[in-house]
Backbone as a printed PyTorch tensor [residue, N CA C, xyz], in Angstrom:
tensor([[[108.8240, -13.2070,  76.1600],
         [108.2980, -11.8510,  76.1120],
         [108.1850, -11.4130,  74.6490]],

        [[107.0640, -10.8480,  74.3050],
         [106.8130, -10.3850,  72.9440],
         [107.2730,  -8.9460,  72.8020]],

        [[108.0160,  -8.6580,  71.7380],
         [108.4270,  -7.2840,  71.4660],
         [107.2270,  -6.4850,  70.9900]],

        [[107.1370,  -5.2500,  71.4590],
         [106.0580,  -4.3500,  71.0590],
         [106.6810,  -3.1940,  70.2990]],

        [[106.1350,  -2.8850,  69.1220],
         [106.6180,  -1.7750,  68.3070],
         [105.6420,  -0.6130,  68.4200]],

        [[106.1830,   0.5750,  68.5820],
         [105.3950,   1.8040,  68.6510],
         [105.6310,   2.5340,  67.3360]],

        [[104.5730,   2.7420,  66.5770],
         [104.7220,   3.3020,  65.2350],
         [103.7130,   4.4190,  64.9830]],

        [[103.9580,   5.1520,  63.9040],
         [103.0100,   6.1480,  63.4160],
         [102.8290,   5.9290,  61.9230]],

        [[101.6860,   6.3260,  61.4410],
         [101.3860,   6.2500,  60.0130],
         [100.7590,   7.5650,  59.5930]],

        [[101.0600,   8.0160,  58.3910],
         [100.4570,   9.2230,  57.8480],
         [ 99.2190,   8.8150,  57.0540]],

        [[ 98.0490,   9.2720,  57.5170],
         [ 96.7810,   8.9570,  56.8550],
         [ 96.1330,  10.2680,  56.4380]],

        [[ 96.1760,  10.5510,  55.1480],
         [ 95.6160,  11.8010,  54.6070],
         [ 96.1220,  13.0210,  55.3690]],

        [[ 97.4220,  13.0510,  55.6650],
         [ 98.0230,  14.2010,  56.3410],
         [ 97.8740,  14.1840,  57.8490]],

        [[ 97.2450,  13.1780,  58.3980],
         [ 97.0480,  13.0590,  59.8390],
         [ 97.9960,  11.9950,  60.3770]],

        [[ 98.7710,  12.3320,  61.4160],
         [ 99.7050,  11.3800,  62.0040],
         [ 98.9490,  10.5000,  62.9980]],

        [[ 98.9340,   9.1790,  62.7440],
         [ 98.1890,   8.2270,  63.5600],
         [ 99.1920,   7.3290,  64.2980]],

        [[ 99.0560,   7.2340,  65.6230],
         [ 99.9190,   6.3970,  66.4480],
         [ 99.2680,   5.0270,  66.6110]],

        [[100.0830,   3.9690,  66.5670],
         [ 99.5730,   2.6230,  66.8320],
         [100.6890,   1.7620,  67.4100]],

        [[100.2940,   0.6690,  68.0380],
         [101.2410,  -0.3040,  68.5830],
         [100.9860,  -1.6390,  67.8940]],

        [[102.0580,  -2.3830,  67.7090],
         [101.8950,  -3.7180,  67.1300],
         [102.8170,  -4.6890,  67.8470]],

        [[102.3940,  -5.9380,  67.8830],
         [103.1680,  -6.9760,  68.5600],
         [102.8430,  -8.3140,  67.9230]],

        [[103.7490,  -9.2680,  68.1000],
         [103.5230, -10.6140,  67.6020],
         [104.2280, -10.8790,  66.2960]],

        [[104.0700, -12.0850,  65.8510],
         [104.7210, -12.5130,  64.6130],
         [104.0640, -11.8460,  63.4030]],

        [[104.8690, -11.3530,  62.4550],
         [104.3040, -10.6880,  61.2740],
         [103.4050, -11.5900,  60.4300]],

        [[103.6120, -12.9100,  60.4820],
         [102.7980, -13.8210,  59.6670],
         [101.5920, -14.3890,  60.4270]],

        [[101.3670, -13.9320,  61.6480],
         [100.2320, -14.3940,  62.4540],
         [ 98.9620, -13.6180,  62.0660]],

        [[ 97.7830, -14.1480,  62.3710],
         [ 96.5410, -13.4120,  62.1170],
         [ 96.5370, -12.0710,  62.8660]],

        [[ 95.8160, -11.1210,  62.3170],
         [ 95.7810,  -9.7630,  62.8590],
         [ 94.5100,  -9.5450,  63.6630]],

        [[ 94.6510,  -8.9120,  64.8100],
         [ 93.5210,  -8.5030,  65.6340],
         [ 93.6210,  -7.0010,  65.8170]],

        [[ 92.6340,  -6.2700,  65.3300],
         [ 92.6230,  -4.8070,  65.4080],
         [ 91.6840,  -4.3910,  66.5240]],

        [[ 92.2140,  -3.6650,  67.5190],
         [ 91.4250,  -3.2070,  68.6610],
         [ 91.1970,  -1.7030,  68.5350]],

        [[ 89.9570,  -1.3030,  68.3770],
         [ 89.6260,   0.1110,  68.1820],
         [ 88.9730,   0.6910,  69.4270]],

        [[ 89.2610,   1.9450,  69.6660],
         [ 88.6540,   2.6580,  70.7750],
         [ 88.7160,   4.1340,  70.4570]],

        [[ 88.0060,   4.9500,  71.1490],
         [ 87.9230,   6.3630,  70.8270],
         [ 88.9110,   7.2680,  71.5210]],

        [[ 89.7510,   6.7800,  72.3960],
         [ 90.6650,   7.6440,  73.1370],
         [ 92.0920,   7.4920,  72.6260]],

        [[ 92.8940,   8.5850,  72.6110],
         [ 94.2680,   8.5160,  72.1150],
         [ 95.1360,   7.4970,  72.8430]],

        [[ 94.8850,   7.2530,  74.1180],
         [ 95.7070,   6.3090,  74.8830],
         [ 95.0610,   4.9280,  74.9690]],

        [[ 94.1150,   4.6330,  74.0750],
         [ 93.3500,   3.3890,  74.1830],
         [ 94.2090,   2.1400,  74.0500]],

        [[ 95.3000,   2.1990,  73.2970],
         [ 96.1180,   0.9990,  73.1540],
         [ 96.7320,   0.6070,  74.4870]],

        [[ 96.8540,   1.5790,  75.3990],
         [ 97.3580,   1.2730,  76.7450],
         [ 96.3730,   0.3540,  77.4850]],

        [[ 95.0820,   0.4650,  77.1730],
         [ 94.0630,  -0.3780,  77.8020],
         [ 94.2740,  -1.8460,  77.4580]],

        [[ 94.8440,  -2.1110,  76.2860],
         [ 95.0170,  -3.4650,  75.8000],
         [ 96.4460,  -3.9850,  75.9950]],

        [[ 97.2740,  -3.2890,  76.7910],
         [ 98.6910,  -3.6340,  76.9240],
         [ 98.9230,  -5.0680,  77.3820]],

        [[ 98.0740,  -5.6040,  78.2520],
         [ 98.2680,  -6.9790,  78.7040],
         [ 97.8820,  -7.9910,  77.6260]],

        [[ 96.9460,  -7.6150,  76.7700],
         [ 96.5560,  -8.4730,  75.6670],
         [ 97.6080,  -8.4450,  74.5640]],

        [[ 98.1580,  -7.2750,  74.3130],
         [ 99.1950,  -7.1300,  73.2830],
         [100.4260,  -7.8700,  73.7320]]])
């Protein structure tokens, strides 16, 4: 089972929520969508 981290980042004063999973040295795949809960759509992939 892969651990999933739930994080926020401050981008120009805006708090942005994101999820990350996998090995830190592995290639990165960024999944973008327009809805606040969009990362939930990719939960099985993450």
